VOVO-834685 format. One record per atom (N, C-alpha, C): residue number from 0; residue in three letters; x, y, z. Coordinates in pm, whole numbers. Example, Ala and Ser with C-alpha at 12.3 -4.5 7.8 and 13.67 -1.06 7.14 Angstrom:
BEGIN
+-----+-----+--------+--------+--------+
:   i :  aa :     px :     py :     pz :
+-----+-----+--------+--------+--------+
:   0 : ALA :   1319 :   -569 :    780 :
:   0 : ALA :   1230 :   -450 :    780 :
:   0 : ALA :   1320 :   -330 :    780 :
:   1 : SER :   1285 :   -225 :    708 :
:   1 : SER :   1367 :   -106 :    714 :
:   1 : SER :   1290 :      3 :    787 :
+-----+-----+--------+--------+--------+
//
This chain:
BEGIN
+-----+-----+--------+--------+--------+
:   i :  aa :     px :     py :     pz :
+-----+-----+--------+--------+--------+
:   0 : MET :    242 :   -144 :  -1120 :
:   0 : MET :    247 :     -3 :  -1202 :
:   0 : MET :    334 :    -41 :  -1332 :
:   1 : ALA :    278 :      8 :  -1433 :
:   1 : ALA :    351 :     -4 :  -1565 :
:   1 : ALA :    484 :     92 :  -1576 :
:   2 : ASN :    598 :     43 :  -1638 :
:   2 : ASN :    698 :    112 :  -1683 :
:   2 : ASN :    652 :    248 :  -1755 :
:   3 : ILE :    728 :    363 :  -1723 :
:   3 : ILE :    691 :    483 :  -1804 :
:   3 : ILE :    822 :    540 :  -1855 :
:   4 : TYR :    816 :    568 :  -1987 :
:   4 : TYR :    918 :    627 :  -2059 :
:   4 : TYR :    906 :    787 :  -2043 :
:   5 : ILE :   1006 :    849 :  -1996 :
:   5 : ILE :   1004 :    989 :  -2006 :
:   5 : ILE :   1126 :   1045 :  -2082 :
:   6 : ASP :   1094 :   1115 :  -2208 :
:   6 : ASP :   1196 :   1163 :  -2296 :
:   6 : ASP :   1241 :   1301 :  -2229 :
:   7 : SER :   1340 :   1304 :  -2151 :
:   7 : SER :   1398 :   1431 :  -2097 :
:   7 : SER :   1418 :   1540 :  -2189 :
:   8 : ASN :   1445 :   1488 :  -2323 :
:   8 : ASN :   1492 :   1607 :  -2406 :
:   8 : ASN :   1378 :   1668 :  -2473 :
:   9 : LYS :   1260 :   1615 :  -2450 :
:   9 : LYS :   1153 :   1682 :  -2520 :
:   9 : LYS :   1055 :   1762 :  -2396 :
:  10 : ILE :   1118 :   1767 :  -2280 :
:  10 : ILE :   1039 :   1832 :  -2170 :
:  10 : ILE :   1087 :   1981 :  -2174 :
:  11 : PRO :    995 :   2065 :  -2186 :
:  11 : PRO :   1035 :   2231 :  -2199 :
:  11 : PRO :   1119 :   2275 :  -2072 :
:  12 : HIS :   1210 :   2341 :  -2106 :
:  12 : HIS :   1292 :   2416 :  -2004 :
:  12 : HIS :   1234 :   2542 :  -1962 :
:  13 : THR :   1254 :   2575 :  -1825 :
:  13 : THR :   1218 :   2701 :  -1769 :
:  13 : THR :   1340 :   2780 :  -1735 :
:  14 : ARG :   1341 :   2905 :  -1771 :
:  14 : ARG :   1465 :   2990 :  -1738 :
:  14 : ARG :   1446 :   3063 :  -1616 :
:  15 : VAL :   1528 :   3063 :  -1528 :
:  15 : VAL :   1529 :   3138 :  -1387 :
:  15 : VAL :   1640 :   3242 :  -1395 :
:  16 : PRO :   1634 :   3369 :  -1416 :
:  16 : PRO :   1740 :   3459 :  -1412 :
:  16 : PRO :   1837 :   3436 :  -1294 :
:  17 : GLY :   1958 :   3407 :  -1319 :
:  17 : GLY :   2067 :   3379 :  -1217 :
:  17 : GLY :   2070 :   3252 :  -1178 :
:  18 : ALA :   1987 :   3165 :  -1212 :
:  18 : ALA :   1972 :   3025 :  -1156 :
:  18 : ALA :   1972 :   2926 :  -1274 :
:  19 : GLY :   1999 :   2964 :  -1397 :
:  19 : GLY :   2001 :   2866 :  -1510 :
:  19 : GLY :   1863 :   2828 :  -1553 :
:  20 : GLU :   1855 :   2726 :  -1611 :
:  20 : GLU :   1737 :   2653 :  -1685 :
:  20 : GLU :   1700 :   2518 :  -1589 :
:  21 : PHE :   1585 :   2477 :  -1583 :
:  21 : PHE :   1556 :   2351 :  -1529 :
:  21 : PHE :   1439 :   2297 :  -1609 :
:  22 : ALA :   1430 :   2171 :  -1596 :
:  22 : ALA :   1316 :   2078 :  -1646 :
:  22 : ALA :   1269 :   1972 :  -1548 :
:  23 : GLU :   1152 :   1958 :  -1499 :
:  23 : GLU :   1113 :   1852 :  -1418 :
:  23 : GLU :   1112 :   1715 :  -1510 :
:  24 : ILE :   1178 :   1630 :  -1454 :
:  24 : ILE :   1172 :   1494 :  -1524 :
:  24 : ILE :   1097 :   1388 :  -1445 :
:  25 : LEU :   1072 :   1415 :  -1315 :
:  25 : LEU :   1010 :   1309 :  -1229 :
:  25 : LEU :    918 :   1389 :  -1131 :
:  26 : ASN :    784 :   1365 :  -1148 :
:  26 : ASN :    687 :   1442 :  -1063 :
:  26 : ASN :    550 :   1350 :  -1054 :
:  27 : ASP :    451 :   1392 :  -1000 :
:  27 : ASP :    319 :   1323 :   -983 :
:  27 : ASP :    278 :   1321 :  -1135 :
:  28 : ARG :    272 :   1437 :  -1215 :
:  28 : ARG :    197 :   1441 :  -1349 :
:  28 : ARG :    273 :   1346 :  -1455 :
:  29 : LEU :    404 :   1356 :  -1441 :
:  29 : LEU :    472 :   1278 :  -1546 :
:  29 : LEU :    468 :   1111 :  -1511 :
:  30 : ALA :    489 :   1086 :  -1374 :
:  30 : ALA :    513 :    950 :  -1357 :
:  30 : ALA :    439 :    880 :  -1229 :
:  31 : GLY :    351 :    970 :  -1182 :
:  31 : GLY :    283 :    924 :  -1055 :
:  31 : GLY :    354 :    939 :   -929 :
:  32 : ALA :    472 :   1000 :   -929 :
:  32 : ALA :    568 :   1008 :   -812 :
:  32 : ALA :    509 :   1096 :   -722 :
:  33 : LYS :    446 :   1051 :   -623 :
:  33 : LYS :    381 :   1135 :   -520 :
:  33 : LYS :    487 :   1197 :   -433 :
:  34 : ASN :    487 :   1335 :   -411 :
:  34 : ASN :    576 :   1411 :   -333 :
:  34 : ASN :    724 :   1405 :   -374 :
:  35 : VAL :    754 :   1346 :   -471 :
:  35 : VAL :    894 :   1323 :   -514 :
:  35 : VAL :    918 :   1405 :   -653 :
:  36 : VAL :   1024 :   1500 :   -641 :
:  36 : VAL :   1043 :   1579 :   -770 :
:  36 : VAL :   1189 :   1560 :   -804 :
:  37 : ALA :   1215 :   1533 :   -939 :
:  37 : ALA :   1352 :   1540 :   -989 :
:  37 : ALA :   1358 :   1635 :  -1098 :
:  38 : THR :   1456 :   1712 :  -1101 :
:  38 : THR :   1485 :   1796 :  -1207 :
:  38 : THR :   1624 :   1799 :  -1269 :
:  39 : LEU :   1619 :   1832 :  -1396 :
:  39 : LEU :   1762 :   1842 :  -1451 :
:  39 : LEU :   1778 :   1997 :  -1457 :
:  40 : ARG :   1891 :   2041 :  -1422 :
:  40 : ARG :   1932 :   2196 :  -1424 :
:  40 : ARG :   2061 :   2217 :  -1494 :
:  41 : TRP :   2048 :   2325 :  -1570 :
:  41 : TRP :   2166 :   2369 :  -1645 :
:  41 : TRP :   2216 :   2513 :  -1594 :
:  42 : LEU :   2340 :   2516 :  -1558 :
:  42 : LEU :   2401 :   2639 :  -1513 :
:  42 : LEU :   2513 :   2687 :  -1600 :
:  43 : ASN :   2514 :   2803 :  -1658 :
:  43 : ASN :   2614 :   2867 :  -1718 :
:  43 : ASN :   2680 :   2971 :  -1638 :
:  44 : ARG :   2773 :   3042 :  -1697 :
:  44 : ARG :   2866 :   3145 :  -1628 :
:  44 : ARG :   2763 :   3237 :  -1564 :
:  45 : GLY :   2785 :   3249 :  -1433 :
:  45 : GLY :   2723 :   3339 :  -1349 :
:  45 : GLY :   2594 :   3293 :  -1280 :
:  46 : ASP :   2552 :   3178 :  -1325 :
:  46 : ASP :   2442 :   3106 :  -1267 :
:  46 : ASP :   2482 :   3018 :  -1131 :
:  47 : ALA :   2372 :   3014 :  -1051 :
:  47 : ALA :   2404 :   2925 :   -931 :
:  47 : ALA :   2267 :   2860 :   -875 :
:  48 : LEU :   2264 :   2763 :   -819 :
:  48 : LEU :   2147 :   2693 :   -755 :
:  48 : LEU :   2164 :   2702 :   -611 :
:  49 : ASP :   2078 :   2768 :   -550 :
:  49 : ASP :   2063 :   2763 :   -393 :
:  49 : ASP :   1967 :   2652 :   -348 :
:  50 : ALA :   2019 :   2564 :   -303 :
:  50 : ALA :   1932 :   2451 :   -249 :
:  50 : ALA :   1901 :   2470 :   -108 :
:  51 : GLY :   1809 :   2536 :    -76 :
:  51 : GLY :   1748 :   2591 :     51 :
:  51 : GLY :   1717 :   2493 :    149 :
:  52 : PRO :   1755 :   2540 :    287 :
:  52 : PRO :   1715 :   2460 :    399 :
:  52 : PRO :   1574 :   2428 :    411 :
:  53 : ASP :   1516 :   2304 :    376 :
:  53 : ASP :   1375 :   2267 :    401 :
:  53 : ASP :   1379 :   2152 :    500 :
:  54 : ALA :   1316 :   2196 :    607 :
:  54 : ALA :   1313 :   2101 :    718 :
:  54 : ALA :   1226 :   1979 :    679 :
:  55 : LYS :   1158 :   1973 :    563 :
:  55 : LYS :   1048 :   1856 :    546 :
:  55 : LYS :   1107 :   1772 :    431 :
:  56 : THR :   1237 :   1795 :    374 :
:  56 : THR :   1282 :   1709 :    260 :
:  56 : THR :   1417 :   1683 :    282 :
:  57 : HIS :   1454 :   1567 :    205 :
:  57 : HIS :   1608 :   1525 :    178 :
:  57 : HIS :   1636 :   1568 :     22 :
:  58 : GLN :   1744 :   1603 :     -5 :
:  58 : GLN :   1782 :   1634 :   -127 :
:  58 : GLN :   1911 :   1587 :   -175 :
:  59 : LEU :   1923 :   1536 :   -302 :
:  59 : LEU :   2034 :   1481 :   -362 :
:  59 : LEU :   2071 :   1555 :   -498 :
:  60 : ILE :   2189 :   1617 :   -497 :
:  60 : ILE :   2224 :   1677 :   -623 :
:  60 : ILE :   2346 :   1628 :   -684 :
:  61 : TYR :   2345 :   1571 :   -800 :
:  61 : TYR :   2450 :   1496 :   -874 :
:  61 : TYR :   2499 :   1572 :   -998 :
:  62 : LEU :   2626 :   1600 :  -1021 :
:  62 : LEU :   2668 :   1666 :  -1129 :
:  62 : LEU :   2702 :   1575 :  -1251 :
:  63 : ILE :   2602 :   1576 :  -1362 :
:  63 : ILE :   2614 :   1506 :  -1458 :
:  63 : ILE :   2725 :   1551 :  -1565 :
:  64 : GLU :   2735 :   1679 :  -1587 :
:  64 : GLU :   2848 :   1732 :  -1665 :
:  64 : GLU :   2896 :   1856 :  -1624 :
:  65 : GLY :   3020 :   1897 :  -1664 :
:  65 : GLY :   3074 :   2021 :  -1621 :
:  65 : GLY :   3138 :   2038 :  -1496 :
:  66 : GLU :   3180 :   2154 :  -1465 :
:  66 : GLU :   3262 :   2185 :  -1325 :
:  66 : GLU :   3191 :   2292 :  -1250 :
:  67 : GLY :   3203 :   2303 :  -1122 :
:  67 : GLY :   3139 :   2393 :  -1051 :
:  67 : GLY :   3199 :   2404 :   -909 :
:  68 : THR :   3139 :   2488 :   -818 :
:  68 : THR :   3171 :   2502 :   -687 :
:  68 : THR :   3051 :   2497 :   -598 :
:  69 : ILE :   3070 :   2399 :   -502 :
:  69 : ILE :   2963 :   2363 :   -412 :
:  69 : ILE :   3007 :   2421 :   -267 :
:  70 : THR :   2928 :   2513 :   -236 :
:  70 : THR :   2952 :   2581 :   -102 :
:  70 : THR :   2867 :   2516 :      8 :
:  71 : LEU :   2945 :   2479 :    110 :
:  71 : LEU :   2871 :   2405 :    231 :
:  71 : LEU :   2940 :   2489 :    357 :
:  72 : ASP :   2838 :   2524 :    444 :
:  72 : ASP :   2882 :   2593 :    554 :
:  72 : ASP :   2988 :   2696 :    532 :
:  73 : ALA :   2988 :   2776 :    427 :
:  73 : ALA :   3055 :   2887 :    386 :
:  73 : ALA :   3204 :   2848 :    341 :
:  74 : LYS :   3217 :   2726 :    307 :
:  74 : LYS :   3348 :   2676 :    248 :
:  74 : LYS :   3331 :   2609 :    104 :
:  75 : GLY :   3401 :   2667 :      5 :
:  75 : GLY :   3372 :   2626 :   -145 :
:  75 : GLY :   3465 :   2508 :   -154 :
:  76 : HIS :   3403 :   2408 :   -246 :
:  76 : HIS :   3454 :   2275 :   -290 :
:  76 : HIS :   3458 :   2274 :   -438 :
:  77 : GLN :   3566 :   2261 :   -500 :
:  77 : GLN :   3563 :   2257 :   -654 :
:  77 : GLN :   3521 :   2111 :   -688 :
:  78 : VAL :   3433 :   2094 :   -784 :
:  78 : VAL :   3365 :   1962 :   -815 :
:  78 : VAL :   3358 :   1948 :   -955 :
:  79 : ALA :   3348 :   1827 :  -1005 :
:  79 : ALA :   3327 :   1807 :  -1155 :
:  79 : ALA :   3236 :   1683 :  -1162 :
:  80 : LYS :   3226 :   1656 :  -1294 :
:  80 : LYS :   3132 :   1541 :  -1334 :
:  80 : LYS :   3140 :   1414 :  -1236 :
:  81 : GLY :   3038 :   1373 :  -1184 :
:  81 : GLY :   3037 :   1251 :  -1097 :
:  81 : GLY :   3030 :   1296 :   -951 :
:  82 : ALA :   3055 :   1416 :   -912 :
:  82 : ALA :   3028 :   1452 :   -770 :
:  82 : ALA :   2884 :   1460 :   -733 :
:  83 : GLY :   2867 :   1448 :   -611 :
:  83 : GLY :   2727 :   1472 :   -555 :
:  83 : GLY :   2725 :   1506 :   -415 :
:  84 : ILE :   2614 :   1559 :   -369 :
:  84 : ILE :   2600 :   1596 :   -229 :
:  84 : ILE :   2459 :   1552 :   -192 :
:  85 : TYR :   2451 :   1517 :    -67 :
:  85 : TYR :   2322 :   1479 :     -4 :
:  85 : TYR :   2300 :   1599 :    104 :
:  86 : LEU :   2179 :   1656 :    109 :
:  86 : LEU :   2126 :   1752 :    194 :
:  86 : LEU :   2014 :   1692 :    285 :
:  87 : GLY :   2040 :   1685 :    413 :
:  87 : GLY :   1929 :   1640 :    511 :
:  87 : GLY :   1830 :   1741 :    522 :
:  88 : PRO :   1723 :   1712 :    613 :
:  88 : PRO :   1627 :   1808 :    635 :
:  88 : PRO :   1692 :   1924 :    710 :
:  89 : GLY :   1665 :   2064 :    655 :
:  89 : GLY :   1727 :   2173 :    713 :
:  89 : GLY :   1867 :   2212 :    661 :
:  90 : GLU :   1938 :   2134 :    603 :
:  90 : GLU :   2064 :   2163 :    536 :
:  90 : GLU :   2047 :   2240 :    410 :
:  91 : SER :   2162 :   2310 :    379 :
:  91 : SER :   2144 :   2394 :    232 :
:  91 : SER :   2282 :   2392 :    188 :
:  92 : ALA :   2299 :   2428 :     47 :
:  92 : ALA :   2413 :   2438 :    -29 :
:  92 : ALA :   2385 :   2536 :   -146 :
:  93 : ARG :   2507 :   2586 :   -193 :
:  93 : ARG :   2492 :   2669 :   -309 :
:  93 : ARG :   2585 :   2597 :   -421 :
:  94 : ILE :   2541 :   2572 :   -540 :
:  94 : ILE :   2628 :   2516 :   -642 :
:  94 : ILE :   2630 :   2615 :   -752 :
:  95 : SER :   2752 :   2665 :   -794 :
:  95 : SER :   2766 :   2762 :   -881 :
:  95 : SER :   2858 :   2704 :  -1007 :
:  96 : HIS :   2839 :   2762 :  -1128 :
:  96 : HIS :   2902 :   2727 :  -1236 :
:  96 : HIS :   3042 :   2769 :  -1240 :
:  97 : SER :   3151 :   2697 :  -1260 :
:  97 : SER :   3286 :   2763 :  -1263 :
:  97 : SER :   3363 :   2711 :  -1377 :
:  98 : GLY :   3320 :   2641 :  -1471 :
:  98 : GLY :   3399 :   2571 :  -1580 :
:  98 : GLY :   3391 :   2653 :  -1705 :
:  99 : ASP :   3415 :   2590 :  -1822 :
:  99 : ASP :   3408 :   2641 :  -1962 :
:  99 : ASP :   3270 :   2601 :  -2020 :
: 100 : ALA :   3235 :   2484 :  -1996 :
: 100 : ALA :   3111 :   2432 :  -2052 :
: 100 : ALA :   3002 :   2437 :  -1955 :
: 101 : PRO :   2876 :   2430 :  -2000 :
: 101 : PRO :   2761 :   2431 :  -1898 :
: 101 : PRO :   2769 :   2323 :  -1792 :
: 102 : LEU :   2707 :   2343 :  -1675 :
: 102 : LEU :   2712 :   2265 :  -1569 :
: 102 : LEU :   2564 :   2203 :  -1580 :
: 103 : LYS :   2564 :   2050 :  -1587 :
: 103 : LYS :   2433 :   2000 :  -1587 :
: 103 : LYS :   2402 :   1911 :  -1447 :
: 104 : LEU :   2303 :   1933 :  -1389 :
: 104 : LEU :   2281 :   1865 :  -1259 :
: 104 : LEU :   2158 :   1789 :  -1246 :
: 105 : LEU :   2135 :   1682 :  -1175 :
: 105 : LEU :   2016 :   1624 :  -1147 :
: 105 : LEU :   2003 :   1654 :   -991 :
: 106 : HIS :   1869 :   1725 :   -972 :
: 106 : HIS :   1825 :   1752 :   -835 :
: 106 : HIS :   1713 :   1671 :   -793 :
: 107 : LEU :   1717 :   1586 :   -686 :
: 107 : LEU :   1626 :   1510 :   -652 :
: 107 : LEU :   1575 :   1560 :   -508 :
: 108 : VAL :   1446 :   1580 :   -495 :
: 108 : VAL :   1384 :   1613 :   -363 :
: 108 : VAL :   1285 :   1511 :   -311 :
: 109 : VAL :   1295 :   1474 :   -197 :
: 109 : VAL :   1226 :   1350 :   -146 :
: 109 : VAL :   1173 :   1400 :    -14 :
: 110 : PRO :   1043 :   1372 :     27 :
: 110 : PRO :   1002 :   1424 :    153 :
: 110 : PRO :   1059 :   1340 :    281 :
: 111 : LYS :   1072 :   1416 :    368 :
: 111 : LYS :   1103 :   1348 :    490 :
: 111 : LYS :   1005 :   1254 :    550 :
: 112 : GLN :   1032 :   1140 :    590 :
: 112 : GLN :    941 :   1032 :    635 :
: 112 : GLN :    930 :   1051 :    785 :
: 113 : ALA :    793 :   1053 :    820 :
: 113 : ALA :    757 :   1078 :    963 :
: 113 : ALA :    795 :    958 :   1064 :
+-----+-----+--------+--------+--------+
//
């Protein structure tokens, strides 16, 4: 398979009320990534990402820029650039903006192997 260059600055953003903006940067259409999806997400004041409990996937969420609060099992954890969380099948988390600048996240979703 050949290397593929994806200019994430040119991929259109989709706005979701209360959940910020996102742009898929890795998927089947862009790079032939079967069943794997990676998105960049931008959260501003009042925005949050609810990474729901999906029994069929593993999720990785990495904070690229900004500050936020990650809520796991009803307990909030203050986090900043460089923090990340792994969610196994069926696990969930809420990531909310809590800083002055936008919060930028990488959200990777990979299917559970049988």
